[in-house]
C-alpha positions in Angstrom: 112.3 181.5 -9.9 115.7 181.7 -8.3 118.8 181.3 -10.3 122.2 180.0 -9.2 124.6 182.9 -9.0 127.7 181.3 -7.5 129.0 178.3 -5.6 130.8 179.4 -2.4 131.8 176.1 -1.0 132.1 172.6 -2.5 132.3 169.3 -0.5 136.0 169.8 0.3 135.4 173.4 1.3 132.7 172.4 3.7 134.8 169.6 5.2 137.8 172.0 5.7 135.6 174.6 7.3 134.2 172.1 9.8 137.6 170.8 10.6 138.9 174.3 11.3 135.8 175.1 13.4 136.3 171.9 15.4 139.9 172.9 16.2 138.8 176.4 17.1 136.1 175.0 19.5 138.7 172.8 21.2 141.3 175.6 21.4 139.0 178.3 22.8 137.5 176.0 25.4 140.9 174.4 26.3 139.6 171.0 25.5 136.1 169.4 25.6 135.4 169.1 29.3 131.7 169.9 29.9 131.2 170.7 26.1 128.0 169.9 24.3 126.9 170.6 20.8 123.3 171.5 19.9 122.2 171.6 16.2 119.4 174.0 15.3 116.9 172.2 13.0 117.3 171.6 10.1 120.8 171.8 8.7 122.4 172.7 12.0 121.8 169.1 13.1 124.0 167.2 10.6 126.6 170.0 10.9 126.7 169.5 14.7 127.0 165.7 14.2 129.9 166.2 11.8 131.6 168.6 14.3 131.2 166.0 17.0 132.9 163.4 14.8 135.7 165.8 14.0 136.2 166.6 17.7 136.2 162.9 18.5 138.9 162.3 15.8 141.0 165.1 17.4 140.4 164.5 21.1 139.7 160.8 21.2 136.5 161.4 23.2 132.9 162.0 22.3 130.9 165.2 22.7 127.2 164.9 23.3 125.0 166.2 20.5 121.4 167.5 20.9 118.7 168.6 18.4 116.8 171.8 18.9 113.6 172.8 17.2 113.0 176.6 17.6 109.6 176.8 15.8 107.6 177.8 18.9 110.3 180.4 19.9 110.2 182.3 16.6 109.3 186.0 16.9 107.2 185.8 13.7 105.1 182.9 14.7 101.9 184.9 15.0 102.4 186.4 11.5 102.8 183.1 9.7 99.7 182.2 7.6 100.3 178.5 7.8 100.2 176.1 10.6 103.8 175.7 11.7 105.3 172.2 11.7 106.8 171.6 15.1 109.5 168.9 15.1 111.0 167.2 18.1 113.7 168.7 20.3 116.1 166.1 21.7 118.6 167.2 24.3 119.5 164.0 26.1 121.8 165.8 28.6 121.7 168.6 31.1 122.7 172.0 29.8 123.2 173.6 33.2 126.8 174.4 34.0 127.9 173.2 30.5 129.5 175.0 27.6 126.9 174.8 24.9 127.8 175.3 21.3 124.8 176.1 19.1 125.4 175.0 15.5 123.5 176.4 12.5 124.2 176.5 8.7 123.7 180.2 8.1 123.6 183.2 10.4 121.7 186.1 8.8 119.5 188.5 10.8 120.2 186.7 14.2 116.5 186.0 14.8 116.9 182.2 14.6 119.8 182.4 17.1 117.8 184.5 19.5 115.0 181.9 19.4 117.5 179.2 20.0 119.0 181.1 23.0 115.5 181.3 24.5 114.9 177.6 23.9 118.2 176.6 25.5 117.6 178.9 28.5 114.3 177.1 29.1 116.3 173.9 29.5 118.6 175.2 32.2 121.4 177.6 32.8 124.5 176.9 30.7 127.9 178.2 31.9 128.4 179.8 28.5 126.6 179.6 25.1 128.7 179.9 21.9 127.6 179.9 18.3 129.1 178.1 15.3 127.8 178.8 11.8 129.0 177.4 8.5 128.2 180.7 6.7 127.9 184.3 8.0 126.1 186.4 5.4 125.8 189.6 7.4 122.6 191.8 7.6 122.2 191.4 11.4 119.0 192.8 12.9 120.0 191.8 16.4 123.3 192.2 18.3 124.3 188.6 17.8 127.6 187.3 16.3 129.0 183.8 15.7 132.0 182.7 17.7 133.0 180.2 15.0 132.4 180.9 11.3 133.3 178.6 8.3 133.1 181.4 5.8 132.0 185.1 5.7 130.0 185.8 2.6 128.8 189.4 1.9 125.4 189.2 0.3 122.6 191.5 -0.9 119.1 191.2 0.4 118.1 190.0 -3.1 120.2 186.8 -2.6 119.7 183.6 -0.7 122.5 181.4 0.7 121.6 177.8 0.1 123.5 175.2 2.2 123.0 171.7 0.7 124.1 168.8 2.8 124.3 165.1 1.8 122.2 164.0 4.8 119.2 166.2 3.7 119.7 167.3 0.1 121.7 164.4 -1.4 124.4 166.9 -2.5 127.1 168.8 -0.8 127.7 172.5 -1.6 126.9 176.0 -0.6 125.4 178.3 -3.2 124.3 181.9 -3.6 120.9 182.1 -5.3 119.5 185.3 -6.8 115.9 186.0 -6.1 113.7 187.2 -9.0 113.0 191.0 -9.2 
């Protein structure tokens, strides 16, 4: 059984992090022309939707949001003992020539992001792909880094970062959980 070790962000901390990331996205891209957000299932989706709302508050214009399921792009698919549940991908816009910001809750080994990059490239040829993550916990196995990070949290391999969002979990906080020995 896992035990709660520490709370890293509360509701206000998550909101502040997303507000800062929204400003950074606008600043780095000199506005929102040709910008699209794609949330990686599961918790990347509500985070992308929240970022889109923040960007609209700031810029006064909407940014398209897509939903990406990377299940079939995972590099461990053949090692999974269970039948993977494939959910829908919904990208109601062209990615070719656009600035795509992939959004995820936690970046860890980089393997989820690699799978997401493959999935996006199958949809077209974006001008550039950027990555926004609420939490960067380190321990990369691939040469991938986030362009926008809400909070860097050094962790051990015996810990889990649990992002809990109102839309999915009916609570709003980020925790470090300790795995049993």
